[in-house]
N, C-alpha and C positions, 0 to 999 in steps of 0.2 A: 280110694281115695289117695289126695296127695299131699307128700312129705311138709310140705307147707301144716297143710291142715293140720294135722297128725300137730304140727306143733306146736299150732296156736290151741287144742284142747290140751294140750298139756300144760298152756303154762293158763289157760281158763283157770284147770286144776287148780295148780300150785295158787296162780290167785287168793281162789275163794278158801285155798286151805291155810295161807297166810292169816287174811281177815277175820276165820274163826281161830283160828291164836292169838290172835294178836288182841284181838276182845274177847277174850278171853283174861288176858296178860292186861289187856284194861281195865277192867271190867271194874277192880275195886276205887285207880283210881277219878274212873268216869264217877261213879258215885257218894266220893266225898266233894268228886270238884264241884257238879252236877246238882249239890243237894238245894241252891239258892239254886226254886226254875228262873230268876233273870239271866244268872252264867247257863245256863245251857240254851236258851233264849239266844244269846249270845255269842257261843259252839257254833247256831246253828247258821245264822248268821252269817258269821265267818266263813270268807272267801267268796261269796258271791255277792252283799253289799261291803263299801268302803268305811271307816269307823263315822268319819261323817254323816254319813246313813243312820246306822247301827244308836250315831248317837243320841241323835235326835228320837227316831222310834222307840228303844227303851230308855229313854231316858238321864243316862249314861254319863257322867265324865269322863273323858279324851283319853287320864290316868287311869284311874278303874280297867276302861279295854288295853289298855299297854297293859298296865301289869298284867293283865287276864291274860291277852297274847305269850306275853315273854315268856310266865311262870308253865301255859300249858307247852311252849310250844322244849320247853326245862325236862317237863310231864314225857315226849312222845308224845303229845294229842296233834300238834302241829306243825307244820314244817314251813320256814322261810326260802320265798323264793321273791328273788329279790328286795320289796316295798313290801308285797306280799303274803297274808299268811294262807296256808290252805293246811282242809282240815285230812286228816291220816284214818281216821274211815267215815 
């Protein structure tokens, strides 16, 4: 097996472990933030749909969506890439 494939295997394992640790650390935050099922739907659509589409789909105001995204970024649930947000998990 090549050195490169070994490195890739180790990096994949590190990624798996980081996801497990992150999920455990963020579990209480997820429980609090997603007690409202619509907020969970918003989170699920984040990164795959634009704000206008989410607004129509969930019947939410742009302010509600924007405020949630900003709060989730501060909590570490989202990261910002340019003008868009991406989920960490």
